[in-house]
N, C-alpha and C positions, 0 to 999 in steps of 0.2 A: 851682036850680043854677045860679048867673050864669054869663055866656059864658066867662069865662076858666076856672073851674072844672070848666065841661062841656068844654073843650078839653085841660084836663090828663088829667081821667077817660079821656076817649077815645084819649089819646095813652099811657097806661097801659096801658090795654086793647091797643092795638095792639101794644105792647113785647112784652108776655106773651104775646100769642097768638103773634106771630113766633117769639119764643123758644120756645114749646111745638111749635110747627109745627117749627122747624130742631131743635128736639131729637128729635122724635119721628121726623124723617127722619133725623140722624147716628145713631140707633139703629136703623133699619132697614137703614143703608148697610152695603153688604157690602165687604170688604177689597180693596186690590189684588191682582193676580196674585201668588200666592207657591207655593212648592216646600214640600210637604208629604210626610214618611214614612210610610207604611200599608203593613204587613206586610212590613215591610222594604224595602219598592220605594218610590221618591221619586216624586212625581206632582206635574202642574203642577195647580194649584187656581184655577180663575176662577169667581169670584162664590161661591166657596166650595165649587164642586162639582169633579170630576175633569175635567179635559179633554186630550184627545188631538188633537196637531196633525196635521192632514190638511193638508200644506202644500205650498206651490210656492214657488219665489224667483225672482225677475224677474232679467232681464239688468241688468248694472251699471249703464246707463243709463239705464233704460228710467222710473225713477220720478221724472228730471229733465225728463220732458215731460207735464205736465197733459193735453194732449190724447191723449196717447198712452194714458194711463191710462186713459181713458172706454172705450178699445175693452177693455184688459186686464180691467176689474172685470166685465165682461160675461162674457167667455172663462172667468175662475175662478170664477163661478159654476155655470157649464155643467159642469166639469170637477170639481164638488162639493168644492172647495178650502174650507176653513173658515178657512185661517191664508195670508196672503200674508208673505214677506219679502222685505222690501224694504229699500235703501240710504236714507241721509240721508248728503249729503255736508258736510264741513266746509269745503270749499272753496266751497260754492254758500251755506252758512250763513253763514259770516263771512267774505265777499268783501273786506271793509275790517276791519283790526286794530279790534276792540271795537264795530261795526255788525253786528247781525244781521239775518237776514232768513230766518224760519222760512215761507213761502209755500208751499215745497212740501211741508213736512212737512206744516202743515194740510191741504193737498191730499189726501195721502196718506190721512190719518186720517178725514175729511171722507167721501172716497169708499170706503174700507174702511167706514166706519158706515154709509153709506147702503145699501151693499149685503151688510151682515148676515155681516161677515167679520172676521176679527182680524188684527193686526200683530205680528210681529218684525221689530223694528228694527236693520238693522245700521249701526253707526256708522264710516262710510268717515272716518278721520282722520288720524293718521302715517302709518298703513302701511295698503297693501292688496295681498296677494300679493306679501309683502315688499318692496316698492318703495312711495314716500311720493308718488305720481301724484294723491291726493288732498286732497294738504296745499293748504292757500291759498297764492295766488301770490306775497304778500307774506311767506310763510315760506319758499318755494320759493328766491325771488330773494334772501331775506337772508343768506349763506353766513358771514356773521360773529358774526352771531347765535345763528344756528341751525343747529350743526355737523352734518357729514354723516358716514356710513361712507365708511373709505377702506380700499383694496386694499392689497397687499404693496407697492406702488410708490408709496404714497403720492397716488396720484388718490383723488379724491372721486367717489361715486357717488350716484345718486338715489335715496338712502335715509338720510334722517334717523336721527341716533344714539341709540340710547336711553340713551345716558349723558349727555344734554345736560340740564339742569335747564330752561333756557330753553323748549324744546320741549314738556317737561311742564306747564311753566306755563301756556304759551299754548293749550294743548290743553285742558288742566283748565280755563280759563276759557271756553270755547267750551262743551264739554261740560256744565260747571254749566248755563250760560244755556239749553242744549237741554234739560235735565233739568228744569230751572222750567217752561221753557213746554211740556213735555210734561205736566207735572203740572197745570196750569193749562187744557188744553183737553182733557184726556183724565183725570185725577184721578175723575172719577165715574163715568166711561162704560167703561173698561177695555176699550178697543179695542185698544191696545197691551198685549201679554203679556209682552216680554221682549224686552232690548236685549243685541246682540252689539258686544263692544268690538273695534274693529280688524276686519281679515280678513286670516288668513292669514301671520301676523306671522313674521319671521325671517329671517336672512341666505341669498340664493342666490348661490352661485357661488364661496362659501367659506365655513368653517366659524366664522368669526366676525370680527366688527370688529379692523380692525388700526389703527384712531386713535391718538394719544399717549393718548386717555381710557382707550380701550378697555386697550390696552398695560397701564398702570399697573392697571390694575385686576384683570386677568387676574394678574400678580404679587402681587398683595397679598394678603392673610390670605383665607380663606373666612369671609364672618361668621357668627359665633357663632351667631346665631338659624337658620341652617340645618344647622349641626353639631347644636343641640341637639334638631330637629325630626329629624335621621335617627337620632339616638341615640335620641329617645323610641320611636320607630317601626321601629327596626330589625330586628324580627322580621317585618314587615308590610310592608317595602319590596319593590318591584315588582324582578324581576331584573336589568333592566336598570342600574337607579342601585344596586342593591347589589353587582351583578358588577364595577362601576365602582371603588365605595369599597374594595372587597375588596381590589382590587390593589395597594393601598398599606397594605394589613391593617390599613384602618379607621384610616387615621391621622386624629388627632383637631385636627391645624393645620397652617397652613402655606398656600402660594399653591394655585392650582385643581389644577394640575398635580399638586401634590405631596398632594394630597387624592385627586383621582380618576383618578390615574394616567396612561392612553392618554392622548394628545392631542387627537385626534378626539371622545372621551369628554368631555374634562376643558373643552374649547372649545365643546361644542354644552350641557354643564350651566351652565357661565357665562354662556353668552347666554340662556338660557332663564331663570334666575334673574333677570336683570333687565330682561327683556321682561315675566313673570309680576310682577316688583316695580312698573314702571312701570303695568301694566295694573290692577294690585291700586289704585292711587292712584287711577286714573280712578274705579276702579269704587267705591270709597268717597266720592270726590267727589258722582258720581250719586246714591248711596243716601240721603248724607245729605239729599237734596233730594226723592228721588222711589224708594223702595227696592223697584224691580223686579227679579224675578231676573237676571243679567246672566252671559254666559259668554263664552269665545273658541272659535275655531274654528282646525283644522288642515287645513292641506296635507300629507298623510301621506307615509312613507316606502313607494315604490313596490314596494322587495324588501329583504331582510334585509342584502343585501349593499350598499346603497346609501349612501354616505357624507353626512354634514351637509354642505350645500352643493348637493348634488343634489335636495334639497328643503329648505325655509327653515329653517336651523340657528339654534336657541333657540326655536323655533314650538312650539305645545303638542301635539306629538304624544304618543300614548300611552306612552313610554315616558319621559317629562319630566312623567307626572302628579303624583309626589312632589314635584319641584321647583316646581311649580305651586302646588300645595299649600301647601307650608312658605312661599314668597313672598306667594301671592295670597289669602288668605283670604278677601276679600270675590269673588272669581271663584268662582261657584257651581257651573259645571262644565266639562269641555273637550269640544269637539263635534267630530267628525271629518267631515268632505268626501271621501265617498269615491265614486272612479270607477274603481278598479282591477275586476279579477275575481274576486276574493274578497271579495266583500262583507261575509260572515258573519264569514269569520276577520276581517277588517278592523272590522268593527262590535263584534265580542266582546272584543277587545283595551284599547276605552274602556268597558268597564263593570266592569275591573278595580277593587279599593280601592272599590265602591260606588260609582262615577261613575256618575250616569244619562245614557241613551244617548238623546243628540239628533243628527240628522244633517239639517242646514240645507242640504247638498250633495250629492245624487247624481246619476247619470243619469236621461235622461227618456225612455230607450227603453222597448219595450212590457213589459220585465221591472218597469219603476217599478209595473205595477199588482199584482205579486205580492209585494214586499218589504215591503209594509205590513204585511202578515200576520204575519210572523217575527218584524219589530220589535217588533209591541205584544204578539203572543201568546208568543211565547217570551223576549224579550229585556226585555220591562215597560217599553219604551220611552215619551218621552215624545211624539217625533213624528219625522218628516221630509219631507224638500222636495225633489222634482226641480228640478235647478238649469234656468235658461232656460225657465221654464213657460209664458211669453209669446211662446216662438219660434214662427212661422207652421207649422213641421213637426208642432208637437203642437196633434192634431187636436181639436174640440171632444168627439167622440166617441172619443176614446182612452181604451183601457180602463180607466185610473186613475179616469174617474170613475164607472165600475161598483164598483170595489174602495172608493173612499171612500165612495160611497151606504151601500155594505152596513156598512162599520166603523163610519160617523157611525150608523145606526142602532144596531147592536150595541153602542156606546161605554158605557153604563151597566154591560152583562153583562161586557166585558171588562175593565173599571177595578175591578170588584167582585171578578173573578177574580183580579188580580195579584197576586203572592206568595203565594197560597192553597195552591200546587201542583195546582188543578183546572184549567190551563189550559195548552197547548201550541201553537205556533206551528212551521210546518216550511216550507222553503223549498229546493226544487231545486238542487242544487249538484253536486258530485262523483261523488252515489251515484244511483241509478236508484230507491233504495227507503230508508225508514231506519224505525226502530221506537220506540217507548217506553211504559213503563207508566203506567196510570191506575187507580188502586182496584184489582179485581182481573183487570183485563184487559191484554194485551199488544196495542197498535193497532198496526198496520204501515202506514204511507202509503208505496204504488205508484205514482211519476211514471208520466204516461201518455206522455210524450216528443212533444212538438208538433213536432218535427223544426226549430223554430227558435231560433237559438241565443240571441237575445234576449226569448224568451218560455217561461218555464219554470213548472212547477207550485208551487202553494204555497196555502196553508190556516193554518186554525187551529180549534181544539177548545177546547169548554168543558165540562167534568164538571157536570152539572146535578144527579145523583142518582146512587145506587149503580151504575142500570144505564141511565143516560139520557145521552145525549153529542149536543153542538150542533157541527155542522161548518160551516165558511164556505172559501170559496176558487175553486179552478178547478185543473183540467190533473192529478187525481190519483184513486187508486182507496182505499179503506180497508177492510180487514179486520181481525176482531176474534180474540183467543185467550184463552182462559184463563191466570191465570199458574201454575195447577197443572194442565196440561194432561195429563198423565197419568191424571188423577181427573174432570176436566170438559171437555164439548164444549162451544161455544159458537155461536150463531146469531142473526139479527137477528129480533127480534120484529114490530118496527114501525119502517118510514121515512118520515118526512114531509118534504116539502118545504114551505119556509115562507117569508113575507114577513112583513114589521113595517111595522102601519099604525099609526100615531099612538102609537108606542112600545110596539105590544103584537103580539107573535107572531101571526099568523093562518096558517091552512093554506091552502095552493096545493091540495094533493094527495096521496094516499096512494102511496107509489110501491113495487113489486113486480117480479115477473118479471123481464124483460130490464132494465128500470131498474136492479134491484138485482143483476143476473148471477145470475138463478134465486133470491134471497134470500141471497146470500154475501157481497156487499159492496156498499160504496156507492161511486157513480161522480161523479165531478164532470170533464164535457169541460172540456178546454182553451179550446174555440171561444170567442171575446168575445159576450157577448150571450145564451149558452146558459143555459138552465133550470138548476135546481139548484144554486145558487151559494148555498143556504142550506136546510141537511138538520138534522132531529131524528133520531137514531138510538136505539131502545131495544135492548137486547141481553138474552138470557136464556142459561143456562147448566144444563148437564144430565148426568147421569152419565156418561162414558165408556165404563166397562166394557171396558177394554182387555186384551188377553192380558198376563197374568203376564210380566215383565220387560220389557214395552216401553218404550222412552225416546224423548222426543220431542227432535227435535235440530232445530237450524237449520244453515245450511250457505251458504258464500260460494262465490267464485270460486275462493278458494285450495283448497277442495276437488274440485272440478270445471273445470281450467284450460285443457279440451281443447275446449272448445265452440266458442272463438270462432271467426269465419270465417264462409263460404258454403258450404250442403251443397244437393247436389241430392237431391230427396227423391222417393219414388214409393209413391203410396198404393193398396192395394187396395180399391176400391169395391163388391168381389162383382159382381152382376149389373150393375153401372154401368159396369164395366170400371176402366183405371188414371188415375188423374191425378197430374200430375205439377207441381212446382214447386221454387224454392227459399226456403232459410230461412236466415236470415242473423243472427248473433249479435255483438255487438260489446260491450264491457268498458267499465264507467262505475262508478268506484270500485269497491267489492267486489260489484257485481252486475252481471248481464247485463240489456239490453236488446237489441229485435230486432224483423224483421219477416219475413214471409213475401210472396213475390212470384209470381204466376202469368203466363203470358201476356194474362190480361184486369183483372188488378187487383193493387194492393200494400196489403197488411194489417198495419198495426203492432199488435205485441202492446200487452195491455194488461195483463199483470203476466205476470212470469216470476219463477219460483219454482224454487229447486235443492233438490232432495230426495235421500235416501241413494243411491235408485239412479242419478239424472242429474238431467233439467231437465224442469219443467212450465210450460206456457207456456196462457193465456186469451186469446181473440182475439174478435169478433164478425162475421159475415158474413151483410149481408141480414136482420138483426134476430136471429140466432140466437146465441146463446153457445156457443163450441167450446171443448175443452180438449185439445191434443197434449202426449203425452210420449215423451220421445227419453232414449236411454241410448246409450253410448258403448261400442261392441264392438271398436274398435281407434282409433288414431290417425285412421284415415283412415274408417272405417266406423259408423254409426248406425241403431238401429233404436226400432221403437216404434208407437204407436198414434195415431188420433184418435177423440175420444168414447169410448175403452176398447172400440170397435167392429172400425174399420178398421186392420189393421195397415199399418205403413211400412218401408221399408227408406231408407237415404241413403246418398250417398259424399259426401268432401270436394270441393268444387269449388275453394274455395282459401281460405288461414289466413293467419292473422298472419303478417307479413313481419317481419325483424329484420335490421338492417346487420351484415353476415358478420363484419366485422371485431369489432363491438361482441360478437356471439355469439361469436367465438373468445376474445376477451378476458374476457366473463364467464362462461366455462365452469369456471374456478377457485372462481367465488364461488356457483356453485349449490347449491340446497338450504336448510336450515333452521339457524339458528346460534342457540344460548343466548348473549345478550349482556349487559355490563352499562354500563350509563349513568352515568358518575361525576359527582358533586360537583355534582348538581342542588339546587335548595332542599329536595326532598327528601332528602338524602344521596343513596346510590348506590342506581340503581334496575335492577331486570333484566327482562328480554324477550324478545322471539322476533323474529328478522329472518328474513322468508322470501324467497329470491329465484329466480325462476323466470325462464321467458325472457317468457313474455307477461303474467306479473303478480309483483308482489313489494311486500311490507308489512312494516312494522314493528308490533310489538303490545308495548305495555307498559300495563302495570295495566288489562287489560281494555279499553283503546283500542286501536282499531287505525287506522294512518296508511297509506292505500295509496299507493305511488310513482306518480307521474306522469309520471317521464323517467327513462331512463339515459344516461349518458354515460360515456368511457373518455377521460381525459387522462392522461397523464404517469405510467402505471402504477398510475394510483387509479382507481375504479369511484366514479363522483357518482349519487346516487340524489336527486331531487327529489321534495320530499312536502310536506303540510302538518302542521306541527307549531308546539303552544301559540301558535296562531292567525297562525302566519307560514309563508309559504312558504319552507321551510327545504331545505338541502342536506344529505346525511350523504356524507362523503367516507371511502373507505374502501381499506386496502391490506390485503395478504396476506402475511404470513412464513413461512419455511420450517417452521414446524411446524403449518401448516395452521391456522392461527389467524388471525383477523380483527382491525384496530384501525382507529380512526378518528377522526372530530368529526364532531357533530352541530351544525349552524346556527352554526358558527363558536364555539361556548361550551363543548359538554360532550365528554369524552373517552370514546369507548366500545372496547371490548375484546370479543371473541368466538368460542367456540369450536363446532365442529360438534354 
C-alpha cells in the first residue's frame, strides 16, 4: 500500500469511526425537557423521567451579579432546591440593538450545572409586573419607533404598547438569538427546563390601553378565530368568559363590547387576547429554534370584587384561561404567583380545563415547607418556588430544606401515583380536620395546631396496597375508619418510621404505644426537625358486631355550636382531691380546636371529635395519652369525665361575642333556609343555608362552605365565604313573606324559604 493509498484508507476509517460514534451517541441522547400526559396528569419529563420542581425563585436583580450568585448556589444546595428560577434581562442581553451579550446567561447555566441544579429561565422582556422596566434603553428612549400605552388624558405611560409591531419585531429578534444561544450551550445538557416569557403582563391602574391603536382595535370586530374557538368549546368554557358572552346572548359578530357586554369584562378580554397573541408569537419564534416548554405567569386578583387595573388587566389570570388558549396555542400553560391567604383556592383555579399547576412565586414564610405536600400530592403539580429564596432572612435551616429532601426521596413514588387515585395531599387551611376515602377506608386528618399563623400542618399519603399507606409531612394526626363502619372496626396493625437510603426505604423503628396514642393514630409532630416525617401504616379490619339499629354518624360544629368559649372545669380526682383548670374551644372552619390551661401548664388538644352526646378531646401530659369527654347541660354548664374515670363539671367563664347591633339585625335571618341558586353552569341548584350567631354555613350538593365573616349594611346581610375557589360574598335581604333573596358572588341569584 503506497503512502497516498495509506492516508486515504485511514481517512476513510476515521470518518467511518467518527460517523459511527456520533450515530451511537445520537441514539443514546435523551430528548430535551418536555411535557407529557400520563394517567390524565401533565408531567414535566427531564431525560425521559418525570421531574418535580422543588424550586426557589431569586430576587429580580440577583442574576445580574455573578459575584452574588457564587453565594447563592451554596445556599440553594443547603435548602435542597433542585431548580432555581432566575431572570435573563433583555436590557443586558441586547444593550445595543443587534449586539448580544450572553455572559450572564452562561454564568447562570455553568453555576447551576456545577451544583447539580436545574434552571427555569424568566425572560424579562417588554414587560415585567405590567411595566416595561427591563426593555433596553434604546427601546425606552425611542418613543417614535416604539409606542407606549396611553391613559385617558393622552399621556404616555412606562408601558410598551402590545399593539405595536415594531416592539414585537425587536423583541422577537432578541428572543430568537437568546434561544439559539441556549440551544448551543445547553442543548445536550438540559440544565434549563422551561422558559417563562415576560413576567406578570397587563395594564395597571386602568382596564385597557387608551392609545389610538388600542381604541381602534377595541371598536373593530372581534377576530373570527376567537369566536370559532368559543363556539367550538361553548359547553366547556369557564364561567367568567361564558357569562360575559351570555350577556349579549352569545353575539356572533361585532365590536368587543358588542360581543362581551359589560365594559370591564370586554376591555379585559380585549387586552388578554392581544397580550396572549403577542406572547404566542414569541413562543413560536423560540420553539422553532429550541422547543422547551414555555409558559406565562400571572399577578392574580386579590378578591372577587377587584376590578381590572387593580391587578394587571389582560394578564393570564385564571379567568382568562380560555382567551389565552384561543390566542396562544404555543403557550403551554398559565402559572399563578400566589401571595394571598387562600393559597389552596387560588391554586385550584389554575387547574381548571386541564391546565397543569406550576407556581413560580409564592411566600417564603415557614409555611413554604407545608405547601409542596398539597401541590404534588393533591393537585399533581409540576412544582413551586418561594420567591426571594436568596434573601438573607431565609436561613439555611429553613424547614423547607427538610420538606424538599423528603419529597426528593419520594419523587418516583409520587410521580407514579399521580392520576391513579392512590394519592392525596392535605394542607391546613380553614378547617382543623379533613377526611377522604382511599380504598376501603375513610382517613381523617386532624391538624395539631402549632399556634403559629405561618406554620400549618401538611402532608401526603400514598396507598401502596389494600391495607398499606405511606404518609409524609408534619403537624397532623391520622385516624382510619372502614367505609362500612356499621360492619367493621379498623385498627393499626403495624406502624414503621422510615427513611430513604439510596432510593430504598429503610426502617428506623417500629412505632407503638405512646407514639401511636395507644395504637389508635399516627402522629406527625409540628416541630421542625422532629422524627416521624415518613411513616408506613398497615391497618386491618374486623367485624364490629354492633347492636341492631346502630348508625355511625359524623358531626360538625353546626350540630353542637354551643361549646365555643372558655369553661372553668373542676375534676373530682377521688382521694387525690379536686383539680381545676380552664378548657377553651374555638371554631375553625366546621370543627373545633382548643386547649386546656392550669396554673402550671397549657396543653393543646391533639384531636377534637364531636359525637352524638357532645365533644371528645385527646391530649398528652408527661407522656400519658388522655381522653376528656364533655356534654352541654345548658348554655352555661357542662359535665363529663376524664379517662372515663374521673367526673368533671364546668361553668362558662366567657363565650363568643357578637356586636349587639349585628346581633339585633341578624335575628330575622337566624335559622335554617332551603335555598335555590339560580342560573349556575349546572342550572338551578338547591341547598341549605344555616345561619346561627356563632357559626353559619352554605351547603350545596354535599359540599359545605363555612361563613368566615358576617356584616350588616343598608338592610342587607353580607356573608363572606369561600365559593368556587373565590372569597365570595352572599348578600341577603328578607321580604315581608319571611323569605330571603340575594346574590352569591355577584353572579348567581338566590331565593330561600325557612
